C-alpha positions as CSV (number, residue, x, y, z in Angstrom):
1,M,0.2,0.5,0.1
2,A,2.5,2.3,0.8
3,L,4.6,1.8,-2.2
4,R,1.2,3.0,-4.4
5,I,1.1,6.2,-2.5
6,H,5.1,7.2,-3.4
7,E,4.5,5.8,-6.8
8,A,0.9,8.0,-6.7
9,W,3.5,11.1,-6.0
10,I,5.7,11.0,-8.7
11,L,3.3,11.3,-11.7
12,L,1.9,14.1,-9.9
13,F,5.2,15.9,-10.6
14,V,6.1,14.6,-14.0
15,I,2.6,14.9,-15.7
16,P,3.1,19.1,-15.6
17,A,6.1,18.9,-16.8
18,L,4.6,17.0,-19.6
19,V,2.0,18.7,-20.3
20,A,3.1,22.7,-20.1
21,P,5.2,23.1,-22.7
22,A,2.5,21.5,-25.1
23,A,0.1,24.0,-23.5
24,I,2.2,27.0,-23.6
25,N,2.4,27.5,-27.8
26,H,2.3,30.8,-29.0
27,E,1.8,30.2,-32.3
28,D,-1.9,28.9,-31.8
29,Y,-2.6,32.9,-30.6
30,P,-2.6,35.6,-33.0
31,A,-0.1,39.0,-32.6
32,D,-1.4,41.9,-30.5
33,E,-1.7,44.8,-32.6
34,G,1.2,46.2,-30.7
35,D,3.3,43.4,-31.9
36,Q,1.5,43.3,-35.4
37,A,2.9,47.4,-35.5
38,S,6.3,46.7,-34.6
39,S,6.4,44.0,-37.6
40,N,5.6,46.5,-40.1
41,D,8.0,49.2,-39.1
42,N,10.5,46.2,-40.3
43,L,9.7,46.5,-43.5
44,I,12.0,47.1,-46.0
45,F,11.9,49.7,-49.0
46,D,14.2,49.9,-51.4
47,D,16.9,52.2,-51.9
48,Y,16.5,53.9,-55.2
49,R,20.1,55.9,-53.8
50,G,22.8,56.5,-56.3
51,K,20.7,54.5,-58.8
52,G,17.7,56.9,-59.4
53,C,15.2,60.0,-58.1
54,V,11.9,59.7,-56.6
55,D,9.1,62.5,-56.5
56,D,6.9,63.5,-54.0
57,S,4.0,60.7,-56.2
58,G,6.9,58.3,-55.7
59,F,7.4,57.8,-59.3
60,V,11.3,56.9,-60.0
61,Y,13.3,58.8,-62.3
62,K,16.5,57.5,-64.0
63,L,20.1,59.0,-63.2
64,G,20.6,62.0,-66.4
65,E,16.5,62.3,-66.8
66,R,14.6,66.1,-66.2
67,F,11.4,66.5,-63.8
68,F,9.6,68.5,-62.4
69,P,9.1,67.3,-58.3
70,G,6.5,68.0,-57.0
71,H,4.2,71.4,-58.1
72,S,7.4,73.2,-58.6
73,N,7.6,74.3,-62.0
74,C,11.5,75.1,-62.1
75,P,13.3,71.2,-63.8
76,C,16.0,68.8,-62.2
77,V,18.0,66.6,-63.6
78,C,18.2,63.2,-61.8
79,T,21.7,62.6,-60.6
80,E,23.5,60.0,-58.3
81,D,24.0,63.0,-55.7
82,G,20.2,63.2,-56.0
83,P,18.2,65.8,-57.9
84,V,19.9,68.8,-58.9
85,C,17.2,71.5,-59.8
86,D,18.0,75.1,-61.6
87,Q,17.2,78.3,-59.2
88,P,17.0,81.0,-61.7
89,E,17.1,84.9,-60.4
90,C,13.5,85.2,-61.6
91,P,13.3,89.0,-63.6
92,K,10.9,90.6,-61.0
93,I,7.3,91.5,-61.6
94,H,6.0,95.1,-62.7
95,P,4.1,96.8,-60.4
96,K,1.1,97.6,-62.4
97,C,0.5,94.3,-64.4
98,T,-2.6,93.4,-64.1
99,K,-2.1,89.6,-65.2
100,V,0.6,87.2,-64.6
101,E,1.2,83.6,-65.6
102,H,3.0,80.6,-64.1
103,N,3.2,78.2,-66.3
104,G,6.9,78.7,-67.0
105,C,9.8,78.1,-64.0
106,C,9.9,82.2,-63.2
107,P,6.4,83.9,-63.4
108,E,5.6,86.0,-66.7
109,C,3.4,89.4,-66.8
110,K,1.2,89.0,-70.2
111,E,-0.2,92.5,-69.3
112,V,0.7,96.0,-68.0
113,K,-1.7,98.4,-66.7
114,N,-1.7,101.3,-69.7
115,F,-4.6,103.9,-68.0
116,C,-5.3,105.6,-65.2
117,E,-8.1,105.3,-63.0
118,Y,-10.2,108.4,-61.6
119,H,-13.7,108.7,-60.3
120,G,-14.6,105.3,-61.7
121,K,-13.7,106.1,-65.7
122,N,-10.8,105.0,-67.1
123,Y,-8.1,107.1,-69.0
124,K,-5.4,106.7,-71.5
125,I,-1.6,108.0,-71.1
126,L,-0.8,111.3,-71.9
127,E,-4.9,112.1,-71.9
128,E,-5.7,115.4,-70.5
129,F,-9.5,116.2,-69.3
130,K,-11.4,118.1,-67.3
131,P,-13.6,115.7,-65.0
132,S,-14.9,119.7,-62.9
133,P,-14.9,123.1,-65.1
134,C,-12.3,123.7,-62.3
135,E,-10.0,120.9,-62.8
136,W,-7.3,120.3,-65.2
137,C,-6.1,116.9,-65.5
138,R,-3.8,114.6,-67.1
139,C,-2.9,110.5,-66.9
140,E,0.6,110.2,-66.2
141,P,3.1,107.6,-67.7
142,S,3.2,106.0,-64.1
143,N,-0.1,106.1,-63.9
144,E,-1.5,108.4,-62.2
145,V,-3.6,111.6,-62.3
146,H,-2.2,114.9,-61.4
147,C,-5.0,117.4,-61.5
148,V,-4.9,121.6,-61.3
149,V,-7.3,123.4,-59.5
150,A,-8.0,126.8,-61.3
151,D,-7.6,130.1,-58.9
152,C,-10.6,131.9,-59.9
153,A,-9.8,136.3,-59.7
154,V,-11.5,137.8,-57.1
155,P,-14.5,139.2,-58.9
156,E,-15.2,143.1,-59.3
157,C,-18.9,142.9,-58.0
158,V,-20.9,142.3,-55.5
159,N,-23.4,139.9,-56.9
160,P,-21.6,137.4,-58.8
161,V,-22.7,134.7,-61.0
162,Y,-21.8,131.1,-62.0
163,E,-22.1,130.4,-65.2
164,P,-23.2,126.4,-66.2
165,E,-19.4,124.7,-67.1
166,Q,-17.7,128.2,-66.2
167,C,-15.5,127.5,-62.5
168,C,-15.3,131.6,-62.2
169,P,-17.7,133.9,-60.4
170,V,-18.9,136.6,-63.5
171,C,-20.4,139.6,-62.9
172,K,-22.5,140.1,-65.6
173,N,-23.4,143.9,-65.0
174,G,-19.4,145.0,-64.9
175,P,-17.9,145.9,-62.1
176,N,-20.1,147.4,-59.1
177,C,-20.6,148.2,-55.2
178,F,-23.0,148.8,-52.4
179,A,-24.2,152.2,-52.3
180,G,-26.5,151.7,-48.2
181,T,-28.4,148.6,-49.6
182,T,-28.3,150.1,-53.1
183,I,-26.3,148.5,-55.9
184,I,-24.3,151.0,-58.1
185,P,-21.7,150.5,-60.8
186,A,-18.9,151.1,-60.4
187,G,-17.3,154.2,-62.8
188,I,-19.8,157.1,-62.7
189,E,-21.8,159.5,-60.2
190,V,-24.9,157.6,-59.4
191,K,-27.7,159.6,-57.6
192,V,-29.3,157.4,-55.4
193,D,-31.8,159.7,-53.3
194,D,-32.4,163.0,-53.7
195,C,-30.0,164.4,-50.8
196,N,-27.4,161.5,-52.3
197,I,-24.6,161.5,-55.0
198,C,-22.2,158.1,-54.5
199,H,-19.5,156.6,-56.3
200,C,-17.5,153.3,-56.3
201,H,-13.8,153.0,-54.5
202,N,-11.5,152.8,-58.1
203,G,-10.6,148.9,-57.7
204,D,-12.3,148.6,-54.0
205,W,-15.8,147.1,-55.0
206,W,-16.0,145.5,-51.8
207,K,-16.3,149.4,-50.2
208,P,-18.9,151.3,-49.5
209,A,-19.9,154.1,-51.8
210,Q,-18.3,157.2,-51.3
211,C,-21.3,159.6,-50.8
212,S,-21.5,163.2,-51.2
213,K,-24.7,165.2,-49.6
214,R,-26.2,167.4,-51.7
215,E,-28.6,170.1,-51.5
216,C,-32.4,168.1,-51.2
217,Q,-34.6,168.8,-53.9
218,G,-37.2,168.8,-51.1
219,K,-35.7,171.1,-49.0
220,Q,-35.3,173.7,-52.9
221,A,-38.4,172.9,-53.6
222,L,-40.6,174.0,-50.1
């Protein structure tokens, strides 16, 4: 009886040792996401160094072949040291350029502004125009408008008027001045009432008329 018990204990130690290696087999279980990601990092890509050049889209060019990498309009040549690209010194675009094309390696101006814009209207270079009766303007080659405003002389009357399409006021009835509240012409003596004779100052129309009192006709009648 003691012998059978001893044999049973031996079997309890031997059986787990035989079963354990068979039960733990990593090939029976799929790898988790972390293991899969690490395995993808070890992928081997083709190395084209010294053999060709690769553009942004993955296209391979042979040594000596010209190509345009990415969105560049400047050509490159594939060399053993990699692409060698043209980097020209492009001319400056005219500040008045209204149409620019980017078909080549350098931008190119196709149309230059050759007119002036003033108050919503276009004028040709060196064209002269009058936007108002008192303005004289010209479209300069710089596409800028230069204007001169008329400097009107002081009218020689107290009642000047503005005529249509004329810049400066005019004295339609000639020079004059005020004698009290009465306007009298310049250059002559004017009897403004029974007692006063007035005349305008020479060249000083803005001053009141000079008047002298005479013997009133009303008193003589009395």
